[in-house]
C-alpha positions in Angstrom: 9.6 20.4 12.1 10.4 17.9 9.4 11.3 19.4 6.1 8.6 19.4 3.5 10.6 17.5 0.9 11.2 14.7 3.5 7.5 14.1 3.9 6.3 14.5 0.3 9.1 14.2 -2.2 11.9 11.9 -1.0 14.4 11.2 1.8 15.3 13.9 4.3 18.2 16.0 3.3 20.2 15.7 6.4 22.5 18.6 7.3 20.9 20.8 4.6 17.9 21.4 6.9 19.7 22.1 10.1 18.8 25.8 10.0 20.7 29.1 10.1 23.4 29.3 12.8 22.8 32.1 15.2 25.7 33.7 17.2 24.9 35.8 20.3 27.5 37.8 22.2 27.0 40.2 25.2 29.2 42.6 27.0 30.7 41.0 30.2 28.2 38.2 30.4 28.1 35.7 33.2 27.1 33.2 30.6 27.0 33.3 26.8 25.4 31.5 23.9 28.2 30.7 21.6 26.2 29.1 18.9 22.8 27.6 18.3 23.0 25.5 15.2 19.3 24.5 14.9 15.8 25.7 15.9 15.4 22.4 17.6 17.7 23.4 20.6 16.2 23.2 24.0 15.0 26.8 24.9 14.1 25.7 28.4 17.7 25.0 29.2 18.7 28.4 28.0 16.1 30.1 30.3 17.4 28.0 33.2 21.0 29.1 32.5 19.9 32.7 32.3 18.1 32.5 35.7 21.2 30.8 37.3 23.4 33.5 35.9 21.1 36.2 37.3 21.3 34.7 40.8 25.1 34.8 40.7 25.1 38.4 39.5 24.4 40.7 42.4 23.2 43.6 40.3 22.0 41.5 37.4 18.4 42.6 36.9 19.2 44.5 33.8 21.3 41.7 32.4 18.6 39.1 33.1 16.1 41.2 31.2 18.5 41.5 28.3 19.3 37.8 28.3 15.6 36.9 28.3 15.0 39.4 25.5 17.6 37.5 23.4 16.0 34.2 24.2 12.6 35.6 23.1 14.3 36.8 19.9 15.6 33.3 19.3 12.0 31.9 19.8 10.8 34.5 17.3 13.5 33.3 14.9 12.4 29.7 15.3 8.7 30.7 14.7 9.7 32.6 11.6 11.6 29.6 10.4 8.5 27.4 10.8 6.3 29.9 9.0 8.9 30.1 6.2 8.9 26.3 5.9 5.2 26.2 5.7 5.1 29.0 3.2 7.7 27.4 1.0 5.8 24.1 1.2 2.6 25.9 0.2 4.3 27.6 -2.7 5.9 24.3 -3.9 2.5 22.5 -3.7 0.8 25.4 -5.5 3.5 25.3 -8.3 3.2 21.5 -8.7 -0.6 21.8 -8.9 -0.4 24.6 -11.4 2.0 22.5 -13.6 -0.3 19.5 -13.3 -3.3 21.4 -14.4 -1.4 23.1 -17.2 -0.2 19.7 -18.5 -3.8 18.5 -18.8 -3.0 14.8 -18.3 -5.9 13.0 -16.6 -6.8 9.5 -15.7 -9.7 9.8 -18.2 -7.3 9.0 -21.1 -8.1 5.7 -22.8 -4.7 4.2 -22.2 -4.7 5.1 -18.6 -8.1 3.6 -18.0 -7.1 0.4 -19.7 -3.8 0.1 -17.9 -5.5 0.7 -14.5 -7.8 -2.3 -15.2 -11.0 -0.2 -14.6 -14.2 -0.7 -16.5 -15.0 2.4 -18.6 -18.7 2.0 -18.0 -18.4 1.7 -14.2 -15.9 4.5 -14.2 -18.1 6.9 -16.1 -21.2 6.1 -14.1 -19.4 6.3 -10.8 -17.8 9.7 -11.8 -21.2 10.9 -13.0 -22.8 10.0 -9.6 -20.1 11.9 -7.7 -20.5 15.0 -10.0 -24.3 14.9 -9.5 -23.9 14.7 -5.7 -21.4 17.6 -5.8 -23.8 19.8 -7.8 -26.7 19.1 -5.4 -24.4 19.8 -2.4 -23.4 23.2 -3.9 -27.0 24.1 -4.4 -27.9 23.1 -0.9 -24.9 25.1 0.5 -26.1 28.1 -1.4 -29.6 27.8 0.1 -28.2 27.4 3.6 -25.8 30.3 3.3 -28.7 32.5 2.0 -30.8 31.4 5.0 -28.0 32.1 7.4 -27.3 35.7 6.2 -31.1 36.5 5.9 -31.5 35.5 9.5 -34.2 32.9 8.9 -34.9 31.1 12.2 -33.9 27.5 11.8 -35.6 26.4 15.0 -38.2 23.7 14.7 -40.8 26.0 16.4 -40.4 28.5 13.7 -41.4 26.1 11.0 -45.1 26.3 12.0 -45.2 30.1 11.7 -46.9 31.6 8.6 -44.3 32.9 6.2 -44.3 34.2 2.7 -41.9 34.1 -0.3 -38.5 32.5 -0.1 -38.7 32.0 3.7 -41.9 30.0 3.2 -40.2 27.8 0.6 -37.3 27.3 2.9 -39.6 26.3 5.8 -41.3 23.8 3.5 -37.9 22.3 2.5 -37.0 21.9 6.2 -40.3 20.1 6.9 -39.8 17.9 3.8 -36.2 17.2 4.8 -37.0 16.3 8.4 -40.0 14.1 7.4 -38.9 12.2 4.3 -35.2 12.6 3.7 -33.7 12.4 7.2 -35.1 8.9 8.1 -33.6 7.2 5.1 -30.2 8.8 5.6 -30.4 7.9 9.3 -31.1 4.3 8.5 -28.1 4.1 6.2 -26.0 5.9 8.8 -27.0 3.4 11.5 -26.3 0.4 9.2 -22.9 1.7 8.3 -22.1 2.4 11.9 -23.0 -1.2 12.8 -20.7 -2.5 10.1 -18.0 -0.1 11.3 -18.2 -1.4 14.8 -18.1 -5.1 13.7 -15.0 -4.4 11.6 -13.4 -2.5 14.5 -14.1 -5.4 16.9 -12.6 -7.8 14.4 -9.4 -5.7 14.2 -9.3 -5.3 18.0 -9.5 -9.1 18.4 -6.7 -9.6 15.9 -4.5 -7.2 17.8 -5.3 -9.0 21.1 -4.3 -12.3 19.4 -1.0 -10.7 18.2 -0.4 -9.4 21.7 -1.0 -12.9 23.1 1.4 -14.4 20.6 4.2 -12.0 21.7 3.5 -12.5 25.4 3.6 -16.3 25.1 6.5 -16.1 22.6 4.7 -18.4 20.2 6.8 -19.1 17.2 6.6 -21.9 14.6 9.5 -24.2 14.9 10.5 -27.0 12.6 10.4 -30.4 14.0 13.9 -31.1 12.8 16.5 -28.7 11.3 18.6 -29.1 8.3 22.3 -29.3 9.0 24.3 -26.1 8.4 26.7 -27.8 6.0 24.9 -27.5 2.7 27.8 -29.1 0.8 26.8 -32.6 2.0 23.2 -33.1 0.9 23.0 -36.6 2.2 24.0 -35.5 5.8 20.9 -33.3 6.4 17.4 -32.5 5.1 18.0 -31.0 1.7 15.1 -32.0 -0.5 14.8 -31.1 -4.2 13.5 -27.5 -4.5 12.3 -25.7 -7.6 12.6 -21.9 -7.5 10.4 -19.9 -9.8 10.8 -16.2 -10.7 7.8 -15.1 -12.8 8.3 -11.7 -14.5 6.9 -9.6 -17.3 8.7 -6.5 -18.7 10.4 -5.9 -15.4 13.9 -5.0 -16.6 14.4 -2.6 -13.7 14.6 -5.5 -11.1 15.4 -8.8 -12.9 19.1 -8.6 -12.0 18.5 -8.2 -8.3 16.1 -11.2 -8.1 18.2 -13.5 -10.2 21.3 -12.7 -8.3 19.7 -13.2 -5.0 18.1 -16.5 -5.9 21.3 -17.9 -7.5 23.1 -17.2 -4.2 20.7 -19.2 -2.0 22.5 -21.3 0.5 21.3 -24.7 -0.7 23.1 -27.7 -2.3 23.5 -26.7 -6.0 22.5 -30.1 -7.1 19.2 -29.9 -5.1 17.6 -26.8 -6.5 16.8 -25.5 -9.9 15.9 -21.9 -10.8 13.2 -21.2 -13.5 13.1 -17.7 -14.9 9.6 -17.4 -16.3 9.7 -14.5 -18.6 6.4 -13.3 -20.1 7.9 -10.1 -21.5 6.6 -8.9 -24.8 9.5 -6.5 -25.3 12.4 -8.1 -27.3 15.0 -5.9 -25.6 13.9 -7.1 -22.1 13.8 -10.7 -23.3 17.4 -10.4 -24.6 18.6 -8.8 -21.3 17.1 -11.5 -19.2 18.4 -14.3 -21.5 21.9 -12.8 -21.1 21.6 -12.7 -17.4 20.5 -16.3 -17.2 23.4 -17.4 -19.5 25.9 -15.6 -17.4 24.8 -17.4 -14.3 24.8 -20.7 -16.2 28.4 -20.1 -17.1 29.1 -19.6 -13.3 27.7 -23.0 -12.5 24.2 -22.1 -11.4 21.4 -24.5 -12.3 19.1 -22.0 -13.9 16.9 -22.1 -17.0 15.0 -19.5 -19.0 11.4 -20.0 -20.2 9.4 -17.7 -22.5 5.8 -18.5 -23.6 4.7 -17.8 -27.1 1.1 -17.8 -26.1 0.9 -15.6 -23.0 -2.6 -16.4 -21.7 -3.7 -16.5 -18.1 -1.3 -13.8 -16.9 0.8 -14.9 -13.9 -1.3 -18.0 -13.2 -0.9 -19.2 -16.8 2.9 -18.6 -16.6 3.2 -20.7 -13.4 0.9 -23.4 -14.7 3.0 -23.7 -17.9 6.2 -23.9 -15.9 4.8 -26.7 -13.7 4.0 -28.8 -16.8 7.8 -29.3 -17.6 8.8 -32.9 -17.4 11.6 -32.4 -14.9 9.3 -30.9 -12.3 8.3 -34.4 -11.1 11.8 -34.7 -9.7 11.2 -31.9 -7.2 9.3 -32.0 -3.9 8.9 -28.2 -3.2 8.6 -25.0 -5.2 9.6 -21.6 -3.9 8.1 -18.6 -5.7 9.5 -15.1 -5.8 8.3 -12.1 -7.8 10.8 -10.1 -9.8 11.2 -7.4 -7.2 12.0 -9.8 -4.3 15.4 -10.4 -3.0 15.5 -13.4 -0.6 18.3 -13.8 1.9 20.8 -16.6 1.2 19.4 -18.6 4.1 15.8 -18.4 3.0 15.4 -22.1 2.1 17.2 -23.1 5.3 14.6 -21.2 7.3 11.5 -22.4 5.5 12.0 -25.9 4.0 12.8 -27.6 7.3 9.3 -26.9 8.5 8.0 -29.5 6.0 10.0 -32.4 7.5 7.9 -34.9 9.4 4.8 -32.6 8.9 2.9 -34.2 6.0 -0.1 -31.9 6.5 1.9 -28.7 5.9 1.3 -27.3 2.4 2.7 -23.8 2.5 5.3 -21.8 4.4 4.8 -18.1 3.8 7.5 -15.6 4.6 6.9 -12.0 5.8 8.0 -9.2 3.5 10.4 -6.5 4.4 10.9 -3.4 2.1 14.0 -1.8 0.7 12.3 1.5 -0.2 9.8 2.1 2.7 11.3 5.6 3.4 11.4 6.7 -0.2 8.4 9.1 0.0 5.2 9.6 1.9 3.3 7.0 -0.2 5.8 4.2 0.6 5.7 5.2 4.3 1.9 4.9 4.4 2.0 1.6 2.5 4.6 0.3 5.0 2.2 0.9 7.9 -0.6 -1.0 6.1 1.5 -4.0 5.1 3.2 -4.2 8.5 -0.2 -4.6 10.1 -1.2 -7.2 7.5 1.9 -9.4 8.1 2.5 -8.8 11.8 -1.1 -9.1 12.9 -3.5 -10.5 10.2 -1.2 -13.2 8.7 0.5 -14.1 11.9 -2.7 -14.5 14.0 -4.4 -16.5 11.3 -1.4 -18.7 10.8 -1.0 -19.5 14.5 -4.7 -19.9 15.5 -6.2 -21.1 12.2 -3.3 -22.6 10.1 -4.8 -20.6 7.2 -4.3 -17.3 5.5 -4.2 -15.9 2.0 -1.0 -16.8 0.1 0.7 -13.5 -0.8 1.8 -14.7 -4.2 5.5 -14.6 -3.5 8.1 -15.3 -0.9 6.5 -18.7 -0.1 7.4 -22.4 -0.4 4.7 -24.8 -1.5 4.7 -28.6 -1.3 4.1 -29.5 -4.9 1.8 -32.3 -3.8 -0.4 -29.7 -2.2 -0.6 -27.7 -5.4 -1.5 -30.8 -7.4 -4.0 -32.0 -4.9 -5.8 -28.6 -5.0 -6.1 -28.5 -8.7 -2.9 -26.5 -9.6 -2.8 -22.9 -10.8 -6.1 -21.6 -12.4 -6.5 -18.6 -14.6 -10.1 -17.8 -13.6 -9.2 -14.8 -11.4 -6.5 -12.1 -11.0 -5.7 -13.3 -7.5 -4.4 -16.7 -8.3 -2.5 -16.7 -5.0 -5.6 -16.4 -2.9 -7.4 -18.9 -5.2 -4.9 -21.7 -4.6 -4.7 -20.9 -0.9 -8.5 -21.2 -0.5 -8.6 -24.5 -2.5 -5.7 -25.9 -0.5 -7.4 -25.0 2.8 -10.6 -26.8 1.6 -8.5 -29.9 0.9 -7.2 -29.9 4.5 -3.6 -28.5 4.0 -2.1 -26.3 6.7 -0.1 -23.2 6.4 2.8 -21.6 8.5 3.8 -17.9 8.5 7.3 -16.7 9.4 10.5 -14.9 8.4 11.0 -12.0 6.0 12.2 -11.3 2.5 12.9 -8.0 0.8 10.9 -6.4 -1.9 9.8 -3.1 -3.3 6.7 -0.9 -2.6 5.1 1.1 -5.5 6.5 4.6 -5.4 3.9 6.3 -7.6 0.2 6.7 -6.8 -0.7 5.4 -10.3 1.2 2.1 -9.7 -0.3 1.8 -6.2 -3.8 2.5 -7.4 -3.5 -0.3 -10.1 -2.2 -2.7 -7.5 -5.0 -2.0 -5.0 -7.6 -2.3 -7.7 -6.4 -5.8 -8.6 -6.1 -6.8 -4.9 -9.7 -5.8 -4.1 -11.5 -6.9 -7.3 -10.0 -10.4 -7.4 -11.2 -11.5 -4.0 -14.8 -10.7 -4.8 -14.6 -12.5 -8.1 -13.0 -15.5 -6.3 -15.8 -15.4 -3.6 -18.5 -15.8 -6.3 -16.6 -18.8 -7.7 -15.6 -20.5 -4.4 -18.8 -20.1 -2.4 -20.5 -23.3 -3.7 -17.3 -25.3 -3.1 -17.0 -23.9 0.4 -20.6 -24.8 1.3 -20.2 -28.3 -0.1 -16.8 -29.0 1.3 -16.4 -31.5 4.1 -14.5 -29.3 6.6 -15.5 -28.1 10.0 -18.4 -25.7 10.2 -16.3 -23.0 12.0 -13.8 -23.2 9.1 -16.6 -22.6 6.6 -17.9 -19.7 8.7 -14.4 -18.2 9.0 -13.9 -18.3 5.2 -17.3 -16.9 4.3 -18.0 -14.3 7.0 -14.5 -13.2 8.1 -12.1 -13.9 5.3 -14.3 -12.8 2.4 -17.4 -10.8 3.6 -16.0 -8.8 6.5 -12.4 -8.1 5.4 -12.8 -8.1 1.6 -16.3 -6.7 1.1 -17.6 -4.8 4.1 -14.3 -2.9 4.9 -14.1 -1.1 1.5 -17.9 -0.7 1.4 -18.4 1.1 4.7 -15.1 3.1 4.4 -16.2 4.8 1.3 -20.0 5.0 2.0 -19.7 6.2 5.6 -16.9 8.8 5.3 -17.3 10.0 1.6 -21.1 9.8 1.1 -23.1 9.6 4.4 -20.9 12.1 6.4 -21.4 14.9 3.8 -25.1 14.0 3.6 -25.5 14.5 7.3 -24.1 18.0 7.0 -26.9 19.0 4.6 -29.5 17.0 6.4 -28.6 17.7 10.1 -31.6 15.8 11.3 -29.6 12.6 10.5 -26.8 12.5 13.0 -23.4 10.8 12.8 -21.8 10.7 16.3 -18.5 12.3 16.9 -16.9 9.1 18.1 -17.6 7.5 14.8 -16.0 10.4 12.9 -13.0 10.9 15.1 -12.3 8.8 18.2 -12.8 5.2 17.0 -11.0 5.8 13.6 -8.1 7.3 15.5 -8.0 4.3 17.8 -8.0 1.9 14.8 -5.2 3.9 13.2 -3.2 3.6 16.4 -3.7 -0.1 16.4 -2.6 -0.3 12.8 0.6 1.6 13.6 1.6 -0.5 16.6 3.5 -3.0 14.4 5.6 -0.1 13.0 6.1 2.3 16.0 8.5 4.5 14.1 5.7 5.5 11.8 3.7 7.1 14.6 4.2 10.7 13.3 2.3 9.6 10.2 -0.8 8.4 12.1 -3.0 11.3 10.8 -1.8 11.2 7.2 -2.4 7.4 7.3 -6.0 7.7 8.5 -6.8 10.3 5.8 -5.0 8.4 3.1 -6.8 5.1 3.9 -10.1 6.9 3.5 -8.9 8.4 0.2 -8.0 5.0 -1.1 -11.4 3.7 -0.2 -12.7 5.1 -3.5 -10.4 2.8 -5.6 -11.1 -0.1 -3.3 -14.9 0.4 -3.5 -14.8 0.6 -7.2 -12.7 -2.5 -7.5 -14.9 -4.4 -5.1 -18.0 -3.6 -7.2 -16.2 -4.7 -10.4 -15.2 -8.0 -8.9 -18.5 -8.7 -7.2 -20.6 -8.2 -10.4 -17.9 -9.7 -12.7 -17.4 -6.5 -14.7 -14.7 -6.4 -17.4 -12.1 -4.7 -15.2 -12.1 -7.6 -12.7 -10.3 -9.7 -15.3 -7.4 -7.3 -16.0 -4.0 -8.3 -14.6 -1.7 -5.2 -14.5 2.0 -5.6 -13.6 3.0 -3.2 -10.8 5.8 -0.8 -11.9 9.1 -1.1 -10.1 12.0 1.3 -9.8 14.8 -1.2 -9.1 15.9 -0.4 -5.6 18.5 -2.6 -4.1 18.8 -3.7 -0.5 21.4 -2.5 1.9 23.7 -5.3 1.0 23.4 -4.4 -2.7 22.7 -7.9 -3.9 23.9 -7.1 -7.4 27.4 -7.0 -6.0 26.9 -10.7 -5.2 26.9 -11.4 -8.9 30.3 -12.7 -10.3 32.2 -10.5 -12.7 31.0 -10.5 -16.2 32.9 -12.7 -18.5 32.4 -13.7 -22.2 29.3 -15.8 -22.3 29.9 -19.5 -23.2 26.5 -21.0 -23.9 25.8 -24.3 -22.2 24.5 -27.4 -23.9 20.7 -27.7 -23.8 19.5 -30.3 -21.3 15.9 -31.4 -20.5 13.4 -28.6 -20.9 16.0 -25.9 -20.7 16.1 -23.3 -23.5 18.7 -23.7 -26.3 21.2 -21.0 -25.5 23.1 -21.5 -28.8 20.0 -20.3 -30.6 19.9 -17.3 -28.3 23.2 -16.1 -29.6 22.0 -16.2 -33.2 18.8 -14.5 -32.2 20.7 -11.8 -30.4 22.7 -10.9 -33.5 19.5 -10.7 -35.5 17.9 -8.4 -32.9 20.7 -6.1 -32.1 19.7 -3.4 -34.6 16.0 -3.9 -33.7 16.7 -3.6 -30.0 18.8 -0.5 -30.5 16.0 1.2 -32.5 13.4 0.2 -30.1 15.3 1.3 -27.0 14.7 5.1 -27.6 11.1 4.5 -28.7 10.3 2.4 -25.7 11.9 5.0 -23.4 9.6 7.7 -24.8 6.6 5.5 -24.9 7.0 4.4 -21.3 7.9 7.9 -20.0 6.1 8.4 -16.7 3.8 11.4 -16.0 1.9 12.7 -13.0 -1.7 12.9 -13.8 -5.0 14.5 -12.5 -7.4 12.0 -11.0 -10.9 13.3 -11.6 -12.9 11.2 -9.2 -10.6 12.2 -6.3 -10.8 15.8 -7.3 -14.6 15.8 -7.4 -14.7 14.1 -4.0 -12.4 16.7 -2.6 -14.7 19.5 -3.7 -17.6 17.6 -2.3 -16.0 17.1 1.1 -14.8 20.8 1.2 -18.3 21.9 0.4 -19.7 19.7 3.3 -17.0 21.3 5.5 -18.3 24.7 4.7 -21.8 23.6 5.5 -20.7 22.2 8.9 -19.5 25.7 9.9 -23.1 26.9 9.8 -24.1 24.1 12.2 -21.0 24.7 14.4 -19.9 21.1 14.3 -16.2 21.4 15.1 -15.0 17.8 14.8 -17.0 17.2 11.6 -15.6 20.4 10.1 -12.0 19.6 10.8 -12.4 16.0 9.6 -14.1 17.0 6.4 -11.6 19.8 5.8 -8.5 17.6 6.2 -10.1 14.7 4.3 -11.0 17.1 1.5 -7.4 18.4 1.4 -6.2 14.8 1.3 -8.4 14.0 -1.7 -7.2 17.2 -3.3 -3.5 16.2 -2.9 -4.2 12.7 -4.3 -6.3 14.0 -7.1 -3.5 16.3 -8.2 -1.0 13.4 -7.8 1.1 15.3 -5.3 1.7 12.2 -3.2 4.3 9.6 -4.1 6.9 9.9 -6.9 7.0 13.2 -8.6 8.1 13.3 -12.3 9.3 16.6 -13.6 
């Protein structure tokens, strides 16, 4: 059994969890167990050895019994070790939950609500609805428990019999429930089941498409390759490439990304790096300026840009950078977020696809992750994103030449950006926005390769990220729908955009996930006349989870936690979808995902040259005046020193209690208790485990733990 800390807290501890060595000796044995170093040893081999020794020993009946007794003792030792591990895990979870409750920090604090990008009005109403549903469920459970222990006959034939008192009221409630309540719930159930089956069929078709790609070995290939010698730009295809690194207060990761980009294997004269710093922290600005100046001293063509008016979030930052006069000299632009670390050959593997392919507007690289094994949260994210890239993006790229731009690790043809209207600040998903507009203008996309980045390690950071990723598409759908209908593209492309890309995968998926498993399923426990089949609750979701895990087979042990966690995240996704669909305030909030600064196996920081005294270069073109930076640094040294401690305290991370998730956990556990009375085994276990999953998330016991 894997250690508890390896699943919930961090990386496995290696030899520290090998178990207690057990030494067994016997008098004149025909065989001996010298040492068993772990409970994982193969007990069957030991039993076989004991039997063989007994056959060789003529009078060995007594010894065989003694040997088997020792083996049974070893099995008991193993079972005791498992129980001890479970007990220690339970104690640790209980202690963490107690500390979390004692701290009293919840997601209801004003600062947390604003940082998460959620509308306070929607949040309060949504939470009030869940609480009201929970109260009604508790009352109904009390009624059902009273009926059960009083022996009231729940058979339909008993409802027509005359009764008095509480039994009569209960019979009246059953008649009312069967006549008026159950039909409405059954209709909602059937509707959600239909949506569930449609979405499952879509996922199955995508997996079949991915399987076909692998069987046929379909892989995008450039029509002509760049020569391997990048020192002679005239000898191969080495067009002018602009590399942009947008960032905002990301001092944990800026060094990795700048070092990786400056070490790209491309003629130095043919690419320029723009560090687009939107940080409002003077200390972070100074650190990034110094890093840029250091690389300038080493001969890298890199400039630093900082906006005074930081409007439009990331889209505004990119739009401002593209307005520089020198951009017209470049043909392509590569974009990397601050937590991305491209391999040196990234441009050599992406840019050649553009040669002799004038219809190609975007080459998107697949992401790989440097911290996928950090904790349970990153492992579950890894499963989700592996399916997204390996199946969704690859299938759409091969068969449709269209997919949503992931916002980073992609190379755009600058002409395609300009033809599509450039970066717009109208949504928080500027990457998807530009991709849809480019598709409507006839540009094609290619998906390939990989590039390293970080996954959010805390639930709070992941929750904020998911809220933005699911509110933005609905907001974009409202804005783009008229353009899609009027656009002169093939009808099937319009249908794919409207019904598959937006409605099915961005609206229906979070809607039915939350409604079916968090609302309707508990309802059917208290209104058993409305039935939800076992295959909807258990078998089909398990099959879909299995399909999701196929691109990352090493994650198979996490299939059940993954299924439960995805249902848990449906609350955040549903809330975000509603905010974006109805253009509520939270749909316009752009929140930077917090990073921890993990480096890749190659430790790309080591690629940076040794630090030397900075000699500021002369300002050229639109590059920042680095001489002015030196004076500014002197003026801000004392300010930066005084702000450093204050910023550290201000930004100190805390684990919090998430009230919506806790309320839903109580609701699901209440429904699980009700299912026991109906003897619905599968429903009971699903509700029980799903309720525990909501409880763990509500107490912030998943992901990074801050003491």
